[in-house]
N, CA and C atoms as an extended XYZ file, in Angstrom:
303
Properties=species:S:1:pos:R:3:atomname:S:1:resname:S:1:resid:I:1 pbc="F F F"
N        87.487       89.038      105.416 N   MET     1
C        87.341       87.606      105.472 CA  MET     1
C        85.901       87.243      105.813 C   MET     1
N        84.972       88.041      105.311 N   GLU     2
C        83.570       87.799      105.615 CA  GLU     2
C        83.065       86.464      105.089 C   GLU     2
N        83.688       85.910      104.049 N   ARG     3
C        83.214       84.659      103.456 CA  ARG     3
C        84.372       83.686      103.238 C   ARG     3
N        85.352       83.663      104.110 N   ALA     4
C        86.540       82.828      103.946 CA  ALA     4
C        86.215       81.345      103.903 C   ALA     4
N        85.083       80.954      104.447 N   ASP     5
C        84.722       79.536      104.509 CA  ASP     5
C        83.851       79.082      103.330 C   ASP     5
N        83.644       79.939      102.334 N   VAL     6
C        82.745       79.637      101.221 CA  VAL     6
C        83.546       79.446       99.933 C   VAL     6
N        83.193       78.435       99.163 N   ARG     7
C        83.846       78.200       97.873 CA  ARG     7
C        83.538       79.361       96.923 C   ARG     7
N        84.508       79.674       96.070 N   ALA     8
C        84.389       80.816       95.168 CA  ALA     8
C        83.129       80.743       94.308 C   ALA     8
N        82.748       79.565       93.858 N   ARG     9
C        81.573       79.441       92.981 CA  ARG     9
C        80.271       79.802       93.692 C   ARG     9
N        80.290       79.829       95.017 N   LEU    10
C        79.093       80.166       95.783 CA  LEU    10
C        79.040       81.641       96.181 C   LEU    10
N        80.071       82.392       95.849 N   LEU    11
C        80.107       83.815       96.178 CA  LEU    11
C        79.234       84.603       95.209 C   LEU    11
N        78.787       85.768       95.645 N   SER    12
C        78.038       86.658       94.757 CA  SER    12
C        78.999       87.216       93.707 C   SER    12
N        78.447       87.833       92.675 N   GLY    13
C        79.284       88.417       91.629 CA  GLY    13
C        80.251       89.454       92.174 C   GLY    13
N        79.768       90.315       93.058 N   GLY    14
C        80.631       91.337       93.652 CA  GLY    14
C        81.725       90.736       94.510 C   GLY    14
N        81.382       89.691       95.249 N   GLN    15
C        82.383       89.026       96.088 CA  GLN    15
C        83.434       88.333       95.226 C   GLN    15
N        83.011       87.722       94.121 N   ARG    16
C        83.979       87.084       93.214 CA  ARG    16
C        84.898       88.123       92.597 C   ARG    16
N        84.341       89.287       92.268 N   LYS    17
C        85.149       90.363       91.691 CA  LYS    17
C        86.223       90.809       92.682 C   LYS    17
N        85.850       90.982       93.943 N   ARG    18
C        86.825       91.390       94.966 CA  ARG    18
C        87.848       90.292       95.213 C   ARG    18
N        87.423       89.033       95.179 N   LEU    19
C        88.345       87.912       95.342 CA  LEU    19
C        89.367       87.902       94.212 C   LEU    19
N        88.909       88.077       92.999 N   SER    20
C        89.794       88.089       91.838 CA  SER    20
C        90.828       89.208       91.949 C   SER    20
N        90.387       90.383       92.351 N   LEU    21
C        91.299       91.511       92.528 CA  LEU    21
C        92.323       91.203       93.616 C   LEU    21
N        91.875       90.626       94.714 N   GLY    22
C        92.784       90.251       95.800 CA  GLY    22
C        93.815       89.234       95.363 C   GLY    22
N        93.389       88.257       94.566 N   LEU    23
C        94.326       87.240       94.078 CA  LEU    23
C        95.391       87.862       93.183 C   LEU    23
N        95.017       88.842       92.383 N   GLU    24
C        96.000       89.529       91.539 CA  GLU    24
C        96.978       90.340       92.386 C   GLU    24
N        96.484       90.992       93.427 N   LEU    25
C        97.342       91.832       94.268 CA  LEU    25
C        98.349       91.016       95.070 C   LEU    25
N        98.033       89.757       95.351 N   ILE    26
C        98.963       88.893       96.086 CA  ILE    26
C       100.297       88.802       95.364 C   ILE    26
N       100.265       88.827       94.035 N   HIS    27
C       101.472       88.665       93.226 CA  HIS    27
C       102.283       89.955       93.096 C   HIS    27
N       101.804       91.058       93.641 N   SER    28
C       102.482       92.359       93.562 CA  SER    28
C       102.964       92.672       92.146 C   SER    28
N       102.040       92.753       91.192 N   PRO    29
C       102.466       93.031       89.816 CA  PRO    29
C       102.985       94.460       89.675 C   PRO    29
N       103.812       94.697       88.664 N   ALA    30
C       104.290       96.051       88.392 CA  ALA    30
C       103.158       96.902       87.822 C   ALA    30
N       102.260       96.256       87.082 N   VAL    31
C       101.118       96.934       86.465 CA  VAL    31
C        99.859       96.125       86.771 C   VAL    31
N        98.810       96.799       87.208 N   LEU    32
C        97.526       96.150       87.456 CA  LEU    32
C        96.490       96.797       86.548 C   LEU    32
N        95.892       96.003       85.666 N   LEU    33
C        94.823       96.471       84.795 CA  LEU    33
C        93.513       95.921       85.338 C   LEU    33
N        92.630       96.800       85.751 N   ALA    34
C        91.364       96.385       86.362 CA  ALA    34
C        90.211       96.766       85.437 C   ALA    34
N        89.512       95.763       84.916 N   ASP    35
C        88.378       95.992       84.031 CA  ASP    35
C        87.096       95.982       84.853 C   ASP    35
N        86.487       97.136       84.984 N   GLU    36
C        85.239       97.291       85.736 CA  GLU    36
C        85.335       96.777       87.176 C   GLU    36
N        86.318       97.240       87.945 N   PRO    37
C        86.471       96.731       89.312 CA  PRO    37
C        85.319       97.092       90.244 C   PRO    37
N        84.508       98.082       89.870 N   THR    38
C        83.413       98.503       90.752 CA  THR    38
C        82.034       98.090       90.251 C   THR    38
N        81.948       97.507       89.062 N   SER    39
C        80.624       97.142       88.542 CA  SER    39
C        80.018       96.025       89.378 C   SER    39
N        78.740       96.144       89.636 N   GLY    40
C        78.036       95.149       90.430 CA  GLY    40
C        78.217       95.300       91.926 C   GLY    40
N        78.976       96.300       92.351 N   LEU    41
C        79.201       96.516       93.780 CA  LEU    41
C        78.296       97.629       94.281 C   LEU    41
N        77.894       97.557       95.545 N   ASP    42
C        77.135       98.664       96.122 CA  ASP    42
C        78.086       99.837       96.330 C   ASP    42
N        77.554      100.990       96.670 N   SER    43
C        78.376      102.201       96.755 CA  SER    43
C        79.484      102.092       97.793 C   SER    43
N        79.222      101.427       98.902 N   VAL    44
C        80.242      101.270       99.950 CA  VAL    44
C        81.370      100.368       99.457 C   VAL    44
N        81.019       99.239       98.848 N   ALA    45
C        82.032       98.311       98.340 CA  ALA    45
C        82.803       98.928       97.174 C   ALA    45
N        82.120       99.697       96.316 N   ALA    46
C        82.788      100.360       95.197 CA  ALA    46
C        83.804      101.376       95.706 C   ALA    46
N        83.430      102.154       96.711 N   ALA    47
C        84.357      103.129       97.289 CA  ALA    47
C        85.543      102.431       97.945 C   ALA    47
N        85.297      101.325       98.640 N   ALA    48
C        86.380      100.581       99.296 CA  ALA    48
C        87.325       99.968       98.263 C   ALA    48
N        86.767       99.446       97.178 N   THR    49
C        87.593       98.859       96.122 CA  THR    49
C        88.448       99.928       95.462 C   THR    49
N        87.856      101.084       95.197 N   THR    50
C        88.601      102.188       94.602 CA  THR    50
C        89.702      102.664       95.538 C   THR    50
N        89.416      102.747       96.823 N   GLN    51
C        90.423      103.149       97.807 CA  GLN    51
C        91.574      102.146       97.830 C   GLN    51
N        91.260      100.865       97.739 N   LEU    52
C        92.289       99.823       97.699 CA  LEU    52
C        93.195      100.014       96.483 C   LEU    52
N        92.604      100.270       95.322 N   LEU    53
C        93.399      100.514       94.118 CA  LEU    53
C        94.271      101.751       94.284 C   LEU    53
N        93.714      102.793       94.872 N   LEU    54
C        94.468      104.020       95.120 CA  LEU    54
C        95.667      103.758       96.017 C   LEU    54
N        95.472      103.001       97.079 N   GLU    55
C        96.569      102.687       97.998 CA  GLU    55
C        97.667      101.899       97.294 C   GLU    55
N        97.294      100.980       96.431 N   HIS    56
C        98.293      100.174       95.719 CA  HIS    56
C        98.965      100.953       94.595 C   HIS    56
N        98.372      102.050       94.154 N   SER    57
C        98.968      102.826       93.069 CA  SER    57
C       100.279      103.487       93.481 C   SER    57
N       100.569      103.536       94.769 N   ALA    58
C       101.862      104.052       95.229 CA  ALA    58
C       102.975      103.043       94.965 C   ALA    58
N       102.612      101.764       94.849 N   GLU    59
C       103.587      100.687       94.674 CA  GLU    59
C       103.642      100.159       93.246 C   GLU    59
N       102.614      100.406       92.463 N   MET    60
C       102.517       99.846       91.116 CA  MET    60
C       101.683      100.774       90.249 C   MET    60
N       101.755      100.570       88.952 N   THR    61
C       100.897      101.303       88.032 CA  THR    61
C        99.529      100.631       88.025 C   THR    61
N        98.480      101.412       88.262 N   VAL    62
C        97.116      100.885       88.281 CA  VAL    62
C        96.305      101.617       87.219 C   VAL    62
N        95.698      100.851       86.321 N   ALA    63
C        94.788      101.408       85.321 CA  ALA    63
C        93.462      100.669       85.456 C   ALA    63
N        92.376      101.423       85.479 N   ALA    64
C        91.056      100.811       85.651 CA  ALA    64
C        90.085      101.355       84.615 C   ALA    64
N        89.289      100.474       84.057 N   VAL    65
C        88.196      100.865       83.171 CA  VAL    65
C        86.947      100.917       84.040 C   VAL    65
N        86.317      102.090       84.100 N   VAL    66
C        85.133      102.263       84.941 CA  VAL    66
C        84.081      103.018       84.133 C   VAL    66
N        82.895      102.439       84.008 N   HIS    67
C        81.782      103.092       83.324 CA  HIS    67
C        80.834      103.678       84.365 C   HIS    67
N        80.453      104.906       84.187 N   GLN    68
C        79.482      105.594       85.035 CA  GLN    68
C        79.779      105.468       86.529 C   GLN    68
N        80.969      105.895       86.953 N   PRO    69
C        81.273      105.830       88.385 CA  PRO    69
C        80.485      106.886       89.159 C   PRO    69
N        80.271      106.626       90.427 N   SER    70
C        79.679      107.661       91.280 CA  SER    70
C        80.703      108.788       91.395 C   SER    70
N        80.265      109.951       91.797 N   ILE    71
C        81.195      111.075       91.939 CA  ILE    71
C        82.268      110.763       92.979 C   ILE    71
N        81.900      110.055       94.041 N   ALA    72
C        82.875      109.697       95.082 CA  ALA    72
C        83.967      108.794       94.523 C   ALA    72
N        83.581      107.833       93.703 N   VAL    73
C        84.561      106.933       93.084 CA  VAL    73
C        85.377      107.697       92.047 C   VAL    73
N        84.716      108.477       91.213 N   PHE    74
C        85.390      109.235       90.154 CA  PHE    74
C        86.494      110.128       90.710 C   PHE    74
N        86.212      110.828       91.786 N   LEU    75
C        87.172      111.784       92.338 CA  LEU    75
C        88.381      111.128       92.991 C   LEU    75
N        88.341      109.832       93.224 N   LYS    76
C        89.497      109.137       93.793 CA  LYS    76
C        90.598      108.929       92.756 C   LYS    76
N        90.241      108.948       91.481 N   PHE    77
C        91.230      108.747       90.427 CA  PHE    77
C        91.979      110.046       90.163 C   PHE    77
N        93.293      109.963       89.999 N   ALA    78
C        94.119      111.144       89.757 CA  ALA    78
C        94.032      111.590       88.299 C   ALA    78
N        93.891      110.639       87.410 N   ARG    79
C        93.902      110.915       85.981 CA  ARG    79
C        92.751      110.161       85.330 C   ARG    79
N        92.181      110.769       84.297 N   VAL    80
C        91.049      110.141       83.618 CA  VAL    80
C        91.211      110.286       82.105 C   VAL    80
N        90.805      109.257       81.409 N   ALA    81
C        90.706      109.306       79.951 CA  ALA    81
C        89.234      109.092       79.624 C   ALA    81
N        88.652      110.018       78.879 N   VAL    82
C        87.239      109.938       78.523 CA  VAL    82
C        87.141      109.579       77.043 C   VAL    82
N        86.380      108.528       76.765 N   LEU    83
C        86.168      108.076       75.392 CA  LEU    83
C        84.724      108.341       74.992 C   LEU    83
N        84.529      108.725       73.745 N   ALA    84
C        83.182      108.895       73.194 CA  ALA    84
C        83.213      108.400       71.754 C   ALA    84
N        82.339      107.487       71.438 N   GLY    85
C        82.311      106.946       70.086 CA  GLY    85
C        83.598      106.246       69.702 C   GLY    85
N        84.272      105.686       70.688 N   GLY    86
C        85.521      104.976       70.424 CA  GLY    86
C        86.727      105.879       70.251 C   GLY    86
N        86.560      107.161       70.486 N   ARG    87
C        87.667      108.116       70.336 CA  ARG    87
C        87.977      108.786       71.669 C   ARG    87
N        89.245      109.073       71.870 N   LEU    88
C        89.684      109.768       73.076 CA  LEU    88
C        89.304      111.239       72.960 C   LEU    88
N        88.525      111.742       73.909 N   CYS    89
C        88.149      113.158       73.866 CA  CYS    89
C        88.719      113.945       75.043 C   CYS    89
N        89.257      113.260       76.052 N   TYR    90
C        89.933      113.944       77.156 CA  TYR    90
C        90.894      112.972       77.813 C   TYR    90
N        92.073      113.466       78.141 N   ASP    91
C        93.066      112.698       78.892 CA  ASP    91
C        93.803      113.689       79.772 C   ASP    91
N        93.578      113.596       81.068 N   GLY    92
C        94.235      114.534       81.960 CA  GLY    92
C        93.786      114.369       83.397 C   GLY    92
N        94.028      115.391       84.170 N   ALA    93
C        93.706      115.360       85.595 CA  ALA    93
C        92.195      115.283       85.804 C   ALA    93
N        91.798      114.451       86.744 N   THR    94
C        90.381      114.295       87.066 CA  THR    94
C        89.782      115.629       87.500 C   THR    94
N        90.532      116.401       88.256 N   ALA    95
C        90.040      117.682       88.768 CA  ALA    95
C        89.739      118.678       87.647 C   ALA    95
N        90.333      118.497       86.466 N   ASP    96
C        90.169      119.450       85.370 CA  ASP    96
C        89.140      119.030       84.322 C   ASP    96
N        88.584      117.845       84.451 N   VAL    97
C        87.715      117.326       83.395 CA  VAL    97
C        86.441      118.157       83.222 C   VAL    97
N        85.825      118.628       84.289 N   ALA    98
C        84.582      119.406       84.176 CA  ALA    98
C        84.822      120.709       83.419 C   ALA    98
N        85.938      121.373       83.680 N   ALA    99
C        86.248      122.630       83.003 CA  ALA    99
C        86.509      122.402       81.512 C   ALA    99
N        87.019      121.240       81.173 N   PHE   100
C        87.324      120.921       79.776 CA  PHE   100
C        86.051      120.825       78.943 C   PHE   100
N        84.998      120.261       79.545 N   PHE   101
C        83.754      120.072       78.808 CA  PHE   101
C        82.812      121.233       79.037 C   PHE   101
């Protein structure tokens, strides 16, 4: 609640992104699709956002599109799909992706 007294339009891009994610989680959806939930966030906020998604994945299906995640963020995901040139080139456990390539 670091900015609870500020109108959404006055929040930074990262703060608006976290607000939007929080508003979606209030509804407890069966499936949460997160498009770039960590983009524009510093490493601490990106790790916290990823941890939040991980915690909610026990209650719902969570799918996130993430480009160029840090290794700390990447390793929090259980499963990864890697696309290259618009084609799927890997779909499987995050822990196994390095051995695949």
